[in-house]
N, C-alpha and C positions, 0 to 999 in steps of 0.2 A: 566229574558230574557235580560234586559238591561245590567246586570252585565256580562252575557255571551258574548254579543256583544262587550262590552268594553274590555274584556279579549282577544277576537280574534283580535281586532284592535291593541292592544298593542303587541301581538305576531307577527302580520304582520309587524308592524313598526320596531320591533327589528330585524326580519329576513332581512328586506330590509337594515337596517343600517349595519348589520353584513356583508352582501354581498358587500356593498359599501366599507367597511373597508378592506375586503379581496382583492378586486380589486385594492385598493390603495397600497397594499403591493407588494414589489418586492424582491424575494429571489434569491441570486446568490451563487452557490457552486463552489468551486475550486477543481479540481480533479488532481491527480498525478498518472501516470502509475507506477504500481508495477510489478516487474518481467519482463519477456520477452513475450513469446507466451503462449496462453491458457487462461482458465477461472481463476478467482481469487481463491486463496488457502491459507489456514493457514498451520501451521507446520504439521497438521494431514490431510491435503487435504481438499477439499471443503465440507462443511456441515453446511449450515445455511439457514434460511428462504429466499426464492427467487422466482422470477416470470420470466418466459421465454416469449420473444416477437419475432415476425417476423419483426424486424426493424433493420436498420443499426446503426452505432456509433453516428451520429449526433442526431438522434431522441432519442436514448437510453439515451444520456447525458441530453437532454432536459427533458425527462420524469423523470429522477432521480433528476434533479434540483428542479422540482416543487413538488416532493413527499417528504414530511417532514420526512418520515421514511426511505428513501433510503440513504444508506451510501456508495455504490459502484456499479459499473456495469462492465460487460465484454461484448465485442461486436466484430463482424467481418463484415466488409462491403463486403467481398468476398461472403459470403453466406447470407447476410442480416439477421443475427441472433443476439440476445442480451439476456442477463439475468440481471435483476435488483435485487440487494440484499436489500430486503425490506419486511416488513410485509404487505404492501398494496397489495391486490389482490394476496396474496401468493399462489403458486401452489406446492411447494416442500419443505420438511423439515420445515414446518411452526412452529413447536414447538421449533426449534433451534433459539435462539435470541442473542447468545453471540456476534456475529459480530456487530449486530445492536447497542448493548450497548458499544462496544469497537472496532472501525474500525482498530485499530493498530494490532489486531489479524491477519489481512490479511498481510501475509509476503511475498507473491510471487504469481506466476501463475503456472498452471499445465496443461500439455498436456496428454490426455488419448488416447492411440492408438485405443481404441474401439469407440472413438467419434471424427473422423477425421474432422468433420465440425468445430470444435473449435480449430484446429491446428493453424489457422491464427488469432485467437482472441487475444485481449489485455485486461488487467485488469486495471481499473481506480478507485482509492480510494479517497473519499472526505477528503480534508485536511483543508478546511475553509468554513464557512457559513457566509454570510453577508445578513442581512434582512433590507430593507429600508421601512419605512412607511411614506407616504406623505399625509399631510392634506392641507387645503386651505392656511395655513400660514407658516407651518414649515415642515422640513424634519428631521426625527430622524433615525440615523443609528447605529446599534449595530453589533459587530463582535465577533465571537468565533473562535479561532484558536487552532488546535491541534498541538502536537509536529511535527516538520518537519522530514520527513523520506526520506532518499535517498536509494531507493531499489537497491540491488546488482543484477548484472546479471552474470550468469556463462559464462565465456569467454574461458575456456579451462580446459581440464583434462589431467593430465600426469606428472605434477611437480608443485612446488610452482611457484608463479607468476614471470615471467621474462619480462624485457623490450625488445625493438627491437634489442638491442645489447646482449641479453642473460644475462643481469645483474639483480641481486636481488634488490628490493626496500628497503628503510629503514622500519623496522618493529618493532612492539611490540610483542614479541614472548612468547607464553605459551606452555610449554611442560607438558605432563601429564594432559591435559585438560580432566576433567571428565564429562563435559556437552556434549550436542549433537552438530551436525553440525549447526542446526538452532540457538542454543544458541550462537554459535560463530558469525554467520553472522548477526543476528539481533542486536547484540551489536554494530557492525560497522555502521549499518544503522541509528542509532540514535546518534552517536558520530560525532560531527561537524568536527573533524580533521581526520577522517578515510575515505579513498577512495578505499579500497579494502581489500580482505581477501585471504590468502592461508590456505586451510584446508587439513590436512593430517592425515592418519591413519596407524597404524602398529599393530603388534600382541599385544604389551604391552603398546602402547601409542597412544594418540591423540594429534595433534598439531594444534593450532589456532594462526595464525600470522596476525596481523593487519597492513595494509600498511599505513604509515603516512609520512608526510613531515618532521616533527621534532619529534625525539624520546623522547623529554622531556615530551611529553603528555602521555607517557605510564602509568604513575601513575593514569590517568583518567579511565583506563580500569580495568576490574576485571577478575580474572581467578582462578581456584582452583589448577593450576599447578604452575610452577616456571616462573616468568616473567623476561625477559632479554631484553636488548636494543642494539643489535649488530649494528655496523656501516656498512651500505651497500652503494654501489656506483650507484645504479639505478637512473634514472632521474624520479623525482616525477611527471613530466608533461607528461611522455610517456604513451603509451597504453601498457598494460601488457596482455600477453596471454601465453598459454603453449600448448604442444602437446605430445602425447605418451599414455601410458596406466598404469602408476603407480598409487598408491593410494593417489593422490593429486588432488586438484581442485583449480582453480583460479577464484575469483569473483571480479568484479569491478563495481563502480557506476560512476555517472557524477558529483560528488561533486567537483572535481578539476576545 
């Protein structure tokens, strides 16, 4: 009997100590918007463990921050809706955990015409976690940072990227690109010198053109086609866009 009481006392003391330690912890997550409108998506569209909530963006970010398993969220204040990509309280695709292990698989956002409530949503992916533990005498801070990603936004369809004067930017050009459009754009998102992509297709060829300030960095990129570094006259600080209906797309990020 005495041993049983001592055991219960020890467990109660341990539980109280653990609660105090958790209360002393402060976790901060830094999020970065990926894509433009819609919920979070990978190259093959959204498919990962997630939980839907009837809350807006501020509360969704707060909930994701304190959830150690949450790596991203999408939200819309217009309809007061959000989805947390987490295994905690999961409601959909709970067996899918690839994103939870590798948030970099989230490469953009997606709008589904059958789900108009998400048309005004935005996707936010965790890029840094900082945990601080405070005791009576010291404060210890640890930080883990993932690779910085500058998400591309589709700014036009109809030709390769042109500046406000109709001029081409300096590019690292790959003809005969055998990878996908996502392969082309994701490479730019993780290269510090890339601020945009022109993607084109034809019957016999794919074209992946990286927009750069200095073409000397073209050796930093990879492609299965032929790389060339033509001199272009476009202003690297300009905003690029296109219009029309040909098989070209222009993507741009905020890296400049």
